[in-house]
SESE-547121 format. One record per residue (C-alpha): residue number from 0; residue in three letters; x, y, z. Coordinates in steps of 0.05 Angstrom, whole numbers, plus 5000, padded with zeros to 4 digits. Layout:
N
<rec seq="NUM" type="Ala" x="X" y="Y" z="Z"/>
...
END
This chain:
249
<rec seq="0" type="Met" x="5362" y="4932" z="5487"/>
<rec seq="1" type="Ser" x="5368" y="5006" z="5487"/>
<rec seq="2" type="Gln" x="5313" y="5053" z="5466"/>
<rec seq="3" type="Thr" x="5359" y="5067" z="5402"/>
<rec seq="4" type="Glu" x="5367" y="5004" z="5380"/>
<rec seq="5" type="Pro" x="5321" y="4971" z="5323"/>
<rec seq="6" type="Leu" x="5274" y="4926" z="5346"/>
<rec seq="7" type="Ser" x="5277" y="4850" z="5308"/>
<rec seq="8" type="Asp" x="5211" y="4845" z="5296"/>
<rec seq="9" type="Pro" x="5182" y="4890" z="5234"/>
<rec seq="10" type="Ile" x="5116" y="4900" z="5274"/>
<rec seq="11" type="Glu" x="5141" y="4918" z="5338"/>
<rec seq="12" type="Glu" x="5193" y="4956" z="5299"/>
<rec seq="13" type="Gly" x="5139" y="4994" z="5257"/>
<rec seq="14" type="Ala" x="5107" y="5009" z="5317"/>
<rec seq="15" type="Arg" x="5161" y="5035" z="5346"/>
<rec seq="16" type="Val" x="5191" y="5083" z="5295"/>
<rec seq="17" type="Ile" x="5108" y="5113" z="5289"/>
<rec seq="18" type="Asp" x="5112" y="5128" z="5365"/>
<rec seq="19" type="Ala" x="5171" y="5172" z="5357"/>
<rec seq="20" type="Ala" x="5135" y="5215" z="5306"/>
<rec seq="21" type="Asp" x="5088" y="5212" z="5342"/>
<rec seq="22" type="Asp" x="5135" y="5244" z="5400"/>
<rec seq="23" type="Arg" x="5165" y="5291" z="5341"/>
<rec seq="24" type="Asp" x="5095" y="5309" z="5319"/>
<rec seq="25" type="Leu" x="5110" y="5283" z="5247"/>
<rec seq="26" type="Thr" x="5054" y="5246" z="5216"/>
<rec seq="27" type="Val" x="5087" y="5190" z="5194"/>
<rec seq="28" type="Arg" x="5041" y="5132" z="5174"/>
<rec seq="29" type="Leu" x="5055" y="5054" z="5151"/>
<rec seq="30" type="Ile" x="5047" y="5023" z="5089"/>
<rec seq="31" type="Gly" x="5059" y="4958" z="5057"/>
<rec seq="32" type="Gly" x="5059" y="4892" z="5087"/>
<rec seq="33" type="Thr" x="5064" y="4907" z="5159"/>
<rec seq="34" type="Ala" x="5003" y="4956" z="5155"/>
<rec seq="35" type="Ile" x="4961" y="4907" z="5121"/>
<rec seq="36" type="Asn" x="4978" y="4863" z="5187"/>
<rec seq="37" type="Arg" x="4961" y="4919" z="5225"/>
<rec seq="38" type="His" x="4885" y="4937" z="5189"/>
<rec seq="39" type="Ala" x="4855" y="4861" z="5175"/>
<rec seq="40" type="Glu" x="4857" y="4807" z="5226"/>
<rec seq="41" type="Thr" x="4861" y="4763" z="5173"/>
<rec seq="42" type="Ala" x="4932" y="4777" z="5151"/>
<rec seq="43" type="Arg" x="4956" y="4742" z="5215"/>
<rec seq="44" type="Glu" x="4922" y="4679" z="5205"/>
<rec seq="45" type="Glu" x="4938" y="4611" z="5161"/>
<rec seq="46" type="Pro" x="4945" y="4612" z="5099"/>
<rec seq="47" type="Phe" x="4954" y="4687" z="5100"/>
<rec seq="48" type="Glu" x="5010" y="4696" z="5143"/>
<rec seq="49" type="Arg" x="5072" y="4715" z="5123"/>
<rec seq="50" type="Gly" x="5136" y="4740" z="5154"/>
<rec seq="51" type="Tyr" x="5159" y="4811" z="5126"/>
<rec seq="52" type="Arg" x="5230" y="4831" z="5108"/>
<rec seq="53" type="Asp" x="5223" y="4908" z="5112"/>
<rec seq="54" type="Val" x="5182" y="4960" z="5150"/>
<rec seq="55" type="Asp" x="5157" y="5014" z="5091"/>
<rec seq="56" type="Phe" x="5123" y="5088" z="5110"/>
<rec seq="57" type="Val" x="5093" y="5147" z="5079"/>
<rec seq="58" type="Ile" x="5109" y="5214" z="5095"/>
<rec seq="59" type="Thr" x="5102" y="5297" z="5069"/>
<rec seq="60" type="Arg" x="5156" y="5330" z="5034"/>
<rec seq="61" type="Glu" x="5159" y="5381" z="5091"/>
<rec seq="62" type="Glu" x="5173" y="5340" z="5138"/>
<rec seq="63" type="Glu" x="5229" y="5298" z="5105"/>
<rec seq="64" type="Ser" x="5295" y="5342" z="5141"/>
<rec seq="65" type="Glu" x="5260" y="5314" z="5219"/>
<rec seq="66" type="Val" x="5252" y="5240" z="5195"/>
<rec seq="67" type="Val" x="5306" y="5234" z="5166"/>
<rec seq="68" type="Glu" x="5349" y="5266" z="5234"/>
<rec seq="69" type="Met" x="5291" y="5211" z="5278"/>
<rec seq="70" type="Met" x="5303" y="5154" z="5240"/>
<rec seq="71" type="Glu" x="5381" y="5160" z="5256"/>
<rec seq="72" type="Glu" x="5358" y="5170" z="5329"/>
<rec seq="73" type="Leu" x="5329" y="5114" z="5324"/>
<rec seq="74" type="Gly" x="5382" y="5072" z="5301"/>
<rec seq="75" type="Tyr" x="5385" y="5072" z="5226"/>
<rec seq="76" type="Glu" x="5429" y="5096" z="5167"/>
<rec seq="77" type="Ser" x="5412" y="5134" z="5119"/>
<rec seq="78" type="Asn" x="5431" y="5106" z="5044"/>
<rec seq="79" type="Glu" x="5451" y="5178" z="5024"/>
<rec seq="80" type="Arg" x="5462" y="5163" z="4951"/>
<rec seq="81" type="Phe" x="5400" y="5135" z="4945"/>
<rec seq="82" type="Asn" x="5358" y="5192" z="4983"/>
<rec seq="83" type="Thr" x="5390" y="5239" z="4941"/>
<rec seq="84" type="Met" x="5374" y="5213" z="4864"/>
<rec seq="85" type="Arg" x="5308" y="5193" z="4881"/>
<rec seq="86" type="Arg" x="5252" y="5247" z="4890"/>
<rec seq="87" type="Phe" x="5187" y="5208" z="4914"/>
<rec seq="88" type="Arg" x="5239" y="5154" z="4965"/>
<rec seq="89" type="Leu" x="5272" y="5162" z="5014"/>
<rec seq="90" type="Glu" x="5317" y="5081" z="5040"/>
<rec seq="91" type="Phe" x="5359" y="5076" z="5119"/>
<rec seq="92" type="Phe" x="5385" y="5016" z="5127"/>
<rec seq="93" type="Asp" x="5386" y="4981" z="5200"/>
<rec seq="94" type="Pro" x="5455" y="4948" z="5227"/>
<rec seq="95" type="Val" x="5431" y="4907" z="5273"/>
<rec seq="96" type="Asn" x="5369" y="4869" z="5236"/>
<rec seq="97" type="Glu" x="5409" y="4868" z="5161"/>
<rec seq="98" type="Arg" x="5344" y="4899" z="5130"/>
<rec seq="99" type="Lys" x="5315" y="4978" z="5102"/>
<rec seq="100" type="Ala" x="5265" y="5019" z="5123"/>
<rec seq="101" type="Asp" x="5236" y="5056" z="5055"/>
<rec seq="102" type="Tyr" x="5194" y="5120" z="5066"/>
<rec seq="103" type="Ile" x="5161" y="5149" z="4999"/>
<rec seq="104" type="Ile" x="5154" y="5228" z="5000"/>
<rec seq="105" type="Asp" x="5080" y="5249" z="4983"/>
<rec seq="106" type="Arg" x="5059" y="5207" z="4930"/>
<rec seq="107" type="Phe" x="5057" y="5128" z="4909"/>
<rec seq="108" type="Asp" x="5105" y="5118" z="4856"/>
<rec seq="109" type="Phe" x="5117" y="5049" z="4835"/>
<rec seq="110" type="Cys" x="5080" y="5004" z="4778"/>
<rec seq="111" type="His" x="5024" y="5061" z="4779"/>
<rec seq="112" type="Ala" x="5019" y="5128" z="4816"/>
<rec seq="113" type="Trp" x="4978" y="5179" z="4854"/>
<rec seq="114" type="Ser" x="4985" y="5224" z="4906"/>
<rec seq="115" type="Leu" x="4975" y="5216" z="4980"/>
<rec seq="116" type="Arg" x="4983" y="5283" z="5004"/>
<rec seq="117" type="Asp" x="4910" y="5279" z="5029"/>
<rec seq="118" type="Arg" x="4916" y="5216" z="5043"/>
<rec seq="119" type="Ile" x="4962" y="5220" z="5103"/>
<rec seq="120" type="Asp" x="4929" y="5241" z="5156"/>
<rec seq="121" type="Val" x="4863" y="5198" z="5140"/>
<rec seq="122" type="Asp" x="4874" y="5136" z="5190"/>
<rec seq="123" type="Tyr" x="4915" y="5116" z="5239"/>
<rec seq="124" type="Pro" x="4981" y="5085" z="5241"/>
<rec seq="125" type="Thr" x="4961" y="5066" z="5173"/>
<rec seq="126" type="Val" x="4949" y="5098" z="5118"/>
<rec seq="127" type="Pro" x="4874" y="5084" z="5088"/>
<rec seq="128" type="Ile" x="4853" y="5019" z="5069"/>
<rec seq="129" type="Glu" x="4834" y="5033" z="5006"/>
<rec seq="130" type="Asp" x="4911" y="5056" z="4991"/>
<rec seq="131" type="Leu" x="4936" y="4996" z="5023"/>
<rec seq="132" type="Leu" x="4887" y="4950" z="4973"/>
<rec seq="133" type="Leu" x="4907" y="5004" z="4919"/>
<rec seq="134" type="Ser" x="4982" y="4983" z="4937"/>
<rec seq="135" type="Lys" x="4976" y="4919" z="4921"/>
<rec seq="136" type="Leu" x="4928" y="4914" z="4864"/>
<rec seq="137" type="Gln" x="4969" y="4960" z="4829"/>
<rec seq="138" type="Ile" x="5026" y="4907" z="4813"/>
<rec seq="139" type="Val" x="5032" y="4888" z="4745"/>
<rec seq="140" type="Glu" x="5055" y="4816" z="4757"/>
<rec seq="141" type="Val" x="5014" y="4795" z="4827"/>
<rec seq="142" type="Ser" x="5047" y="4736" z="4867"/>
<rec seq="143" type="Asp" x="5011" y="4689" z="4899"/>
<rec seq="144" type="Arg" x="5038" y="4727" z="4962"/>
<rec seq="145" type="Asp" x="4999" y="4788" z="4946"/>
<rec seq="146" type="Val" x="4943" y="4761" z="4927"/>
<rec seq="147" type="Arg" x="4931" y="4741" z="4994"/>
<rec seq="148" type="Asp" x="4945" y="4811" z="5017"/>
<rec seq="149" type="Ile" x="4900" y="4824" z="4976"/>
<rec seq="150" type="Val" x="4842" y="4768" z="4999"/>
<rec seq="151" type="Ala" x="4858" y="4786" z="5067"/>
<rec seq="152" type="Met" x="4836" y="4868" z="5069"/>
<rec seq="153" type="Leu" x="4771" y="4839" z="5028"/>
<rec seq="154" type="Ala" x="4751" y="4786" z="5080"/>
<rec seq="155" type="Asp" x="4756" y="4844" z="5139"/>
<rec seq="156" type="His" x="4737" y="4905" z="5096"/>
<rec seq="157" type="Pro" x="4665" y="4915" z="5064"/>
<rec seq="158" type="Ile" x="4657" y="4954" z="5009"/>
<rec seq="159" type="Glu" x="4609" y="5011" z="5024"/>
<rec seq="160" type="Arg" x="4610" y="5093" z="5014"/>
<rec seq="161" type="Gly" x="4626" y="5140" z="5080"/>
<rec seq="162" type="Asp" x="4683" y="5158" z="5116"/>
<rec seq="163" type="Asp" x="4686" y="5090" z="5173"/>
<rec seq="164" type="Thr" x="4764" y="5077" z="5160"/>
<rec seq="165" type="Glu" x="4746" y="4999" z="5168"/>
<rec seq="166" type="Arg" x="4699" y="5012" z="5107"/>
<rec seq="167" type="Ile" x="4738" y="4999" z="5032"/>
<rec seq="168" type="Asp" x="4701" y="5068" z="4998"/>
<rec seq="169" type="Pro" x="4693" y="5038" z="4928"/>
<rec seq="170" type="Glu" x="4691" y="5117" z="4911"/>
<rec seq="171" type="Tyr" x="4752" y="5139" z="4923"/>
<rec seq="172" type="Val" x="4777" y="5081" z="4877"/>
<rec seq="173" type="Ala" x="4735" y="5095" z="4827"/>
<rec seq="174" type="Asp" x="4755" y="5158" z="4819"/>
<rec seq="175" type="Leu" x="4824" y="5151" z="4812"/>
<rec seq="176" type="Leu" x="4809" y="5093" z="4761"/>
<rec seq="177" type="Gly" x="4770" y="5138" z="4732"/>
<rec seq="178" type="Ser" x="4825" y="5184" z="4706"/>
<rec seq="179" type="Asp" x="4879" y="5142" z="4699"/>
<rec seq="180" type="Trp" x="4865" y="5082" z="4644"/>
<rec seq="181" type="Gly" x="4945" y="5046" z="4658"/>
<rec seq="182" type="Leu" x="4916" y="5041" z="4726"/>
<rec seq="183" type="Trp" x="4844" y="5019" z="4718"/>
<rec seq="184" type="Arg" x="4875" y="4968" z="4661"/>
<rec seq="185" type="Thr" x="4922" y="4935" z="4723"/>
<rec seq="186" type="Val" x="4869" y="4938" z="4781"/>
<rec seq="187" type="Thr" x="4835" y="4897" z="4741"/>
<rec seq="188" type="Tyr" x="4872" y="4853" z="4706"/>
<rec seq="189" type="Ser" x="4887" y="4842" z="4788"/>
<rec seq="190" type="Leu" x="4813" y="4832" z="4813"/>
<rec seq="191" type="Asp" x="4809" y="4777" z="4756"/>
<rec seq="192" type="Arg" x="4890" y="4741" z="4786"/>
<rec seq="193" type="Val" x="4846" y="4745" z="4860"/>
<rec seq="194" type="Glu" x="4780" y="4718" z="4831"/>
<rec seq="195" type="Glu" x="4814" y="4655" z="4798"/>
<rec seq="196" type="Tyr" x="4861" y="4641" z="4865"/>
<rec seq="197" type="Val" x="4790" y="4652" z="4909"/>
<rec seq="198" type="Glu" x="4766" y="4603" z="4860"/>
<rec seq="199" type="Asn" x="4813" y="4547" z="4863"/>
<rec seq="200" type="Glu" x="4831" y="4544" z="4936"/>
<rec seq="201" type="Glu" x="4814" y="4515" z="4990"/>
<rec seq="202" type="Leu" x="4804" y="4583" z="5044"/>
<rec seq="203" type="Pro" x="4778" y="4584" z="5117"/>
<rec seq="204" type="Ile" x="4740" y="4644" z="5098"/>
<rec seq="205" type="Asp" x="4674" y="4666" z="5070"/>
<rec seq="206" type="Glu" x="4693" y="4664" z="4989"/>
<rec seq="207" type="Gly" x="4624" y="4684" z="4973"/>
<rec seq="208" type="Arg" x="4634" y="4748" z="5005"/>
<rec seq="209" type="Ile" x="4698" y="4757" z="4979"/>
<rec seq="210" type="Asp" x="4663" y="4763" z="4908"/>
<rec seq="211" type="Asp" x="4610" y="4789" z="4927"/>
<rec seq="212" type="Arg" x="4659" y="4848" z="4946"/>
<rec seq="213" type="Ile" x="4702" y="4845" z="4893"/>
<rec seq="214" type="Gly" x="4635" y="4858" z="4849"/>
<rec seq="215" type="Asp" x="4613" y="4911" z="4889"/>
<rec seq="216" type="Leu" x="4686" y="4947" z="4877"/>
<rec seq="217" type="Arg" x="4670" y="4927" z="4810"/>
<rec seq="218" type="Thr" x="4605" y="4959" z="4791"/>
<rec seq="219" type="Ala" x="4636" y="5030" z="4819"/>
<rec seq="220" type="Ile" x="4695" y="5019" z="4786"/>
<rec seq="221" type="Glu" x="4653" y="5012" z="4717"/>
<rec seq="222" type="Ala" x="4595" y="5060" z="4729"/>
<rec seq="223" type="Glu" x="4660" y="5122" z="4752"/>
<rec seq="224" type="Pro" x="4645" y="5175" z="4689"/>
<rec seq="225" type="Lys" x="4716" y="5165" z="4652"/>
<rec seq="226" type="Ser" x="4761" y="5221" z="4646"/>
<rec seq="227" type="Leu" x="4775" y="5245" z="4567"/>
<rec seq="228" type="Arg" x="4844" y="5227" z="4578"/>
<rec seq="229" type="Trp" x="4833" y="5163" z="4602"/>
<rec seq="230" type="Lys" x="4783" y="5153" z="4522"/>
<rec seq="231" type="Leu" x="4841" y="5172" z="4492"/>
<rec seq="232" type="Arg" x="4892" y="5131" z="4526"/>
<rec seq="233" type="Ser" x="4835" y="5070" z="4521"/>
<rec seq="234" type="Ile" x="4839" y="5069" z="4465"/>
<rec seq="235" type="Val" x="4916" y="5059" z="4439"/>
<rec seq="236" type="Gly" x="4903" y="5003" z="4493"/>
<rec seq="237" type="Glu" x="4952" y="4946" z="4515"/>
<rec seq="238" type="His" x="4991" y="4963" z="4444"/>
<rec seq="239" type="Lys" x="5032" y="5013" z="4485"/>
<rec seq="240" type="Gln" x="5059" y="4990" z="4556"/>
<rec seq="241" type="Trp" x="5002" y="5017" z="4601"/>
<rec seq="242" type="Tyr" x="5056" y="5019" z="4672"/>
<rec seq="243" type="Lys" x="5123" y="5032" z="4689"/>
<rec seq="244" type="Arg" x="5177" y="4976" z="4724"/>
<rec seq="245" type="Pro" x="5194" y="5005" z="4784"/>
<rec seq="246" type="Glu" x="5265" y="5014" z="4817"/>
<rec seq="247" type="Leu" x="5264" y="4971" z="4878"/>
<rec seq="248" type="Gly" x="5332" y="4988" z="4909"/>
END
């Protein structure tokens, strides 16, 4: 198989793109399901193992043009209309495997948004585990698949402060939620959903550990001082929609 032809396995293809970016001194990181698979061993085991359709990455604005050139050299076709119309997204099509490669630029921006500019070089080859966890917890209509991804991450990564990239830093999560009531509302709802799932399913993991880690995360979230913006938005509460319905294509 030619080196410029995308690989059929999304996990291997994600690694190929990261390696190509490294060769060009570009800072590209995985996000999404393939990143969770790389970061959490439990995600590779039943009942958490699942297939992956697309590959997803994060970059900064400064490297956008170089990434477009790289992806075309790697055998992808640019979705020029999509890329022109969306400020924080890039989309490429893999004609060999008939799937997409999506990039988010500078910020995560789906049901909720936060900056990734200062986070992209914290870990390798994925974005930090806290951002992977939040990328699932921020989904308003969280699916069983998303819940399993969340549980897999919590099974493998303790909730502890510090710079260890194998630990989920509750301060980072709590700080983001403490300034954004909408994100706080959705994340706490999603944690409720995860607790319900763990309680009702027979899982080959330490369910008590998951409950404890969710409890540790909740404690940090509730203890975090809330911004004035958070407090004002909380008055309105759920009477006004607090999330976006993201365009996926």
